[in-house]
Each structure stands twice: as structure tokens, then as C-alpha cells.
N, C-alpha and C positions, 0 to 999 in steps of 0.2 A: 504494500500500500504506500502510495506517495502522496504527500500533502504539499500543496502549493499555497502560499500566502502572498497576496499582493494587495496593496492598498491603493484605491483610486482617490487621489487628492487634488486633481486638476479642476474640480468643480468650483465655480464662483461661490462666494459666501452665501448668496441667497438660495443656493441649491442644496439638496440633501447630500451630506457627506457620508459616503458608503465604504465599508470594508467588505471585500469579497473574499471568502475562504473556499477553496476548491479542494475536495477530497476525491481522489481518483483511486479506484481499486479494481482488482480483477478477481472475479468470483464465478464459480460454477462453469458455465459454458464459455467463459472468457469475455463476457460482456463488461464494458467499462461503465461504472456507475459514478455519477457526479452529484455531490451534495454541496449546495451553496448556502452559506449563512451570511446574514447581513447584520451589521450594527449601524444604526442610523442616528445621526444627530441633526435635526432640522433647524434652520435659521429663518426667522421671519424678517423680511427685508426692512420694514420701517423701524423696528425696535432692535438695535444692536444687542447681541448677547455675547457673553464672554466665551472665549475659545474653550473647547472641551478640555477638561483637566486631563493631562497626559496619563496620570496614574489611574484615574477611573477608566480612561480609554483602554489602557493596557489590561485592566481587570476584566472589562467587558469582552475584549478580544480573547483573553485566555479562557473565559467561561464558554464562549461560543466554540472555540477550538476543542475544548474538553467535551462538550456535548456532541459535536460532530464526530470526534474520535470514538465516543461511546457508541454512537449509531453505526459507524463503520465497523467497529469491533463486533457488534451484535450481528451484523450482516455476514461477517467473515467466519463466524463460529460454526463448527460442525453441527449438523442437525441430528436429533436423537431418533433411533429406530429401536422400538421395543422388540426384543428377540422372542419369537413365538408368543407375542403379546406380552402384557405385564402380568407375569404369572407368579412372581416371587413374593406375593403378598397374600394374606388370608382371603379365602373365598374365590381364589383363582386357580387355574391349571393351564399347563402348556397347550396352546392352540384351542383353548375353550372360547366360547362366546364371551364369557366374563373377562377373559384376558384382553380382548380387544376393547371392551367397554372401560376397563380400568386403565388401559393405555390412553384411551381418549380422554378420560377424566384427569389423567396426569399431565396432559398437555404436550405430549411428544409430537414430533413431526410425522412419524409413521410407525406402523405396527406390522410385524412380519408373521407370515403363516407358511405352513408346508402342505402341499396338495398331492395326493396320490390318485392315479386312475386305477379303479378296482377291476376285478376279473369280469364283472358285468358292465363295464364301461361307465361307471359312475365316478364322480369326483368327491373325495372325502378329505377332511382336514386333520392331519396327524403327522408327527415327525418320524418316529421309528418305523422301519419296515415290519418288524415283529413287535406287537404291543407287549410290553413287559408283563410277565406272569401268564402269558397265553402262548398258543402256537398259531395265532391268527396273523397271517401275512397280508399286508395291505394290498399288494399287487395281485395276489393269487386267491383272495377271498372276495365274497360278494358284499356289497355295501350293507345289506340288511344285517348280516352277521357282524360286520365291523361296528355298526352303529348301536349295537347292543352293549358295547363296552362302556363302562361307567368311569369317567375321569375322577381324579381325587377330590374335585369340588362338587361331585354329584351330578354333573352334566354328562350326557352321552356324547360320544365323538360326533361332531356336526358334519353335515354335508357341506360342500362348498356353496351351494345355493342358499342354505340357511345362514351361513357366515356372511355372504355378500349382502343378504337382506339387511343384516345388522350394520354392516359397513356403510351401506347406502344411507342409513338413517343417522349417521354420525359424520357429517361432511368435513369436520375440522381435521381429521386424521387420515393420512395417506396409507394405502395398503401396499405392502411389499410381499409379493406372492412368489414363493419358491415352488417350482415344479420338480417333484422328486424324479430322479433318474430311474428308468425302467429297463428291463432285460432285453427288450425288443425295440429297435429304433422306430419301427412302424407304429408301435404302441405309443411311443413318445410323440410322434407326429399327431396321432389321434388325441392324445391328452392335451397337446398345445391347442389344437382346434377347439376342443370342448371348453378349455379354460377361457379362450378369447370369446367364444360364444356366450359363456356365462357372464363375463365382465360386461359385454355389450348389452346383454339382457337387463342388467342392473345399472346401466349407464356409468360404469366405473372404469372404463379404459383410461381415461385421462387422469384418474386418481390412483393409478396402480403402476408400480414398478415390477417388472417380471425378472426373476433371477433363476439361475439353474447352474448345476455343476456340469451338466451335459452340454457340450458345444452343439450337438445335434438339436437339443431342445431350444437353445438360444437362436439358432438359425431357422428352426421351424417357426418360432414366434415372429422373427423378422419377416419371414416370407408371408405369414398370415396377416400380420399387423405391421405394415411398414413404418408407421409413426410411433409405435410403442417404445417405451423406455425399457431397455433390456441390459442386464448386467450379468457378467460371467463370474462364477464363484470358485472355480477349481484352483486358481492361483498358479497355473503353469504357463501362462502366456503373458508376455510383456505388453505394455500399453500399445505399442505400434501394431501388434497383431490384432488387438481388440479393435482398434480403429479400422484396420483393413477389413475386418469382418462386418463393419457397420454397426457395432454395438454402442451402447450409451456410455459404458464405463466398466471399471473393475470393482468387484465386491470380494475382497480377499481377506484371509485370516490375518490376525495380528502377527502371527509367526512369519507369514510370507512377507508382509510389508516391513517387518523389522529386518528381515534378511535383504530386502530390496527397497530401502527407503527412497531411493532415487526414482522409483516408479511413480510416486505421487506427483512430483514435479513434471515428469515426462508425460503422465496422463493429462495433467492440466494444460501443458503446452500443446497437446494434441486436441484439446477441446473435450476431453473425457472427464467423467466424474469418478470419485473414489469413495467407496464405503469400506469399512473395516469391521470385522466380527471376530469373536464375541468378546467384548472388552468389559470386564467386570471389576477390575481393581483400579483404585484411584490413581496409582502411579502410571498404570498403562493408559488410562484415560488422558492424563496430562501429556504423556508422550505423543499420542496421536492427535491431540488438540494442537500441540506445538508443531507437529509434522505438517498440519494443514489439510487433513482429509476433509471431505465434504459431509460425510455421514459416519456416525459411530453406532453400531448395533450392540446392544447390551441387555443383560437380564435385569439390570438395576438402573432403570432410567432416572429415578430420583437422585441417586448418587451422582450420575453424570450431570444432571441439572445443577447440582451443588458445585461440581468442578467447573462448569461453564460460567457460573456466576461469580467465581473468585476473581 
């Protein structure tokens, strides 16, 4: 971020004396943002007034610069993504309906979910392939059987349609939807089509980021939805490759970005966005805030809010 201060002092005494402060910064897709602040002291021609006290003038200037810096800093901070929703508080569970509602109430930028295509071509919301304590495989079981599973907060595993209905009712929070990798690429293509259809049904395409570990899934999304925001998760491709594939950005683990911190700047220079996951410790949050990532995915969004407010 670069700040330019210049004072316009060529105005005649009867005109408004103006200080212009320009704050230019580069964020997200590389757009330049300009914030202009004014400090004005007006003079009425018939009645002479004393010149503006230099000390007061300096104080006003300093205050305005401070306010503009605060605004610029807020714009430059990473945005918070609740990992599998906000599930680490009472009454919630991973990928539950409550987890999205609690993420929304917390005021995060976005909330992430995981979506499987079942054996009977339905879409359900859950993370693990095999639900713990059972032998139910999300890819090889039917939706009706899967949705009998009771989550720790008492909810049943939701269908994607149920989940999207809730998301549509809470417009303040963005959805980050991970399509889980499948054993058959044709099945992945089908899952991508069905996910896009579901998002369009609920008018949520523009409020959703699509993410996947499978490069095939990412490219399937791009083919079906040319304007969609699509991020790659696997961490094995540098930013230039992601740009060449026509994706929106990288969504890599903290370990990958610690090993390749230069990828953040490279991505930004290419017009790509950067998310990092799953960052749950204060010291790691500070590291990635300072590194300049665009988004941080965490199981503890309120802890990250505290770090960002420091």
C-alpha cells in the first residue's frame, strides 16, 4: 500500500483551502482503490479570518490520515471462512445446518461445506467418506441411508438442497462448496453438473465459491459454469499453472504455503486469489495475516476475528 500526501495551497483566500490525501492499494483481483479525504477551512471574503493554526492543521491532517489508514487496513485484511461451518461451539456439528447459521451469526465472510454424490445420484453434505462409527460410504451408499445418520447436535446429515435453502435465507454469508473427489471421473462430471444445477435453482451461483482437490472437478465446473469462482485445493500446482487452467485462485494448506510463501505474491501478481486452510492457532493466524493471503479458513472464526482486530 502506498500513501501519497499532497496539499493544494494555490487557492485564493476567499476559496476553500483543501488537503487531499490519496490512499492507493492493491487488493484481490489487482484493482486499485483510491480513498480521498478532505480537510477544509473556508474563508468568507468580507470578514477576514485568521490563518489556520498550523498545529491544529497538523492534528486534523494526522487524524484524517489515521482514519484513512484504518479503512485501508480493514480492506486489506484476510476474510474469514468458517471450516465446515462454525461447529466448535455448543449446539453445532460439522456440516450441520446449525453450523452455517452460527457462522452467519458470527459475522464471517463465508462458510465452507463438503458435498458428496451418492450411489443414487443425490447430493448430501458431509466430510468423511466413511461416517465414523459406521460402515456407510458416502459414495457407495444411497442418500436415504446416509440421511438417517444423526450428527452430534441431533440433526440428521442434510441434503444439499436442504442446506442451500438455509443459505439462501441468510444472504450476508458466502458459501464455499467443496466437491469431494470420486473414484470415477465421469461421476465427478455428473456431480459438478448437479451441484451447479442446485446452486442455480436457489439463485446462489454468484454467492458461492467452488473448491475441489480434483483438477478434473475444477475443470468440469469451469466448463459448466464459465463465470464461476473456482479454487484448487491439492497444493501441487504453482500459481502460473492455476492461471493457465483458468481458475480463480489457490486454496492450499498452511503447510504448503509455509513451504512456498512466494506463491502468495506470485498468485496476486497473476490476478489470482489465495485462501489458506485450516488455521486454528493464533501464531499461525498472525503468520498468514502478515503473509497477505486473501482468505483464512479456520475452525475458530472468533479467535481469528480477535487476531484481525489487534
